[in-house]
C-alpha positions as CSV (number, residue, x, y, z in Angstrom):
1,M,-91.3,44.5,-160.3
2,K,-94.9,44.2,-160.6
3,R,-96.4,43.1,-163.8
4,K,-98.8,45.6,-165.4
5,F,-101.7,44.9,-167.8
6,T,-104.4,47.0,-169.5
7,L,-108.0,46.0,-170.4
8,R,-109.2,48.1,-173.3
9,F,-111.5,48.0,-176.4
10,D,-109.8,47.1,-179.6
11,I,-111.7,48.5,-182.5
12,S,-110.0,46.4,-185.1
13,K,-110.9,43.2,-183.2
14,S,-114.4,44.5,-181.9
15,K,-113.4,43.0,-178.6
16,W,-112.0,43.8,-175.1
17,V,-108.4,42.9,-175.0
18,L,-106.3,42.3,-171.9
19,K,-102.6,43.1,-172.9
20,H,-99.4,42.9,-171.0
21,D,-98.1,46.5,-171.0
22,D,-94.4,45.7,-171.4
23,T,-94.6,43.1,-174.2
24,E,-97.9,44.2,-175.7
25,K,-98.7,40.5,-175.9
26,I,-102.5,39.7,-175.8
27,V,-103.4,37.7,-172.7
28,R,-107.1,37.2,-173.2
29,M,-109.9,38.6,-175.4
30,F,-113.5,39.2,-174.2
31,K,-116.9,40.0,-175.8
32,T,-117.8,42.6,-173.2
33,K,-116.1,44.7,-170.7
34,E,-118.2,43.2,-167.9
35,E,-117.0,39.8,-168.8
36,G,-113.3,40.9,-169.0
37,S,-113.4,42.9,-165.8
38,R,-114.7,40.1,-163.4
39,A,-112.2,39.7,-160.6
40,G,-112.1,35.9,-160.9
41,I,-111.5,36.1,-164.7
42,L,-108.6,38.7,-164.2
43,R,-107.2,36.7,-161.3
44,K,-107.1,33.6,-163.5
45,A,-105.6,35.5,-166.5
46,L,-102.8,36.9,-164.5
47,G,-102.0,33.6,-162.8
48,Q,-100.0,33.0,-159.6
49,M,-97.7,36.0,-160.2
50,G,-100.5,38.4,-160.0
51,G,-100.1,42.0,-161.2
52,T,-101.9,45.4,-161.8
53,V,-104.8,45.8,-164.3
54,V,-105.8,49.1,-165.6
55,L,-109.3,49.2,-167.0
56,R,-110.2,51.7,-169.7
57,T,-113.5,53.0,-171.0
58,K,-114.4,52.1,-174.6
59,R,-113.1,55.6,-175.5
60,G,-109.8,54.9,-173.9
61,V,-110.1,57.0,-170.8
62,F,-108.8,55.6,-167.5
63,D,-111.6,54.0,-165.5
64,E,-110.0,52.1,-162.7
65,E,-107.0,50.1,-161.4
66,R,-107.1,46.8,-159.8
67,I,-104.2,45.0,-158.0
68,F,-104.0,41.3,-157.7
69,P,-101.3,40.0,-155.2
70,Q,-99.0,37.2,-156.0
71,L,-100.5,33.9,-154.8
72,R,-98.4,32.0,-152.4
73,G,-98.6,28.3,-152.8
């Protein structure tokens, strides 16, 4: 089963938050959406297992989905 994450703006924290969808655990927080949505940053945050990241707008509307394959080592 592929791991799923969401990058969205958290009003209470005034930051962009990358959360695991199943556990609601915060993986990373970012000052800007641009910082949080860089492919290298997301790939590093998801680790070798990879996963799917849904990016939302500041208002919470779906923006795009990115898939990071599992790294084989």
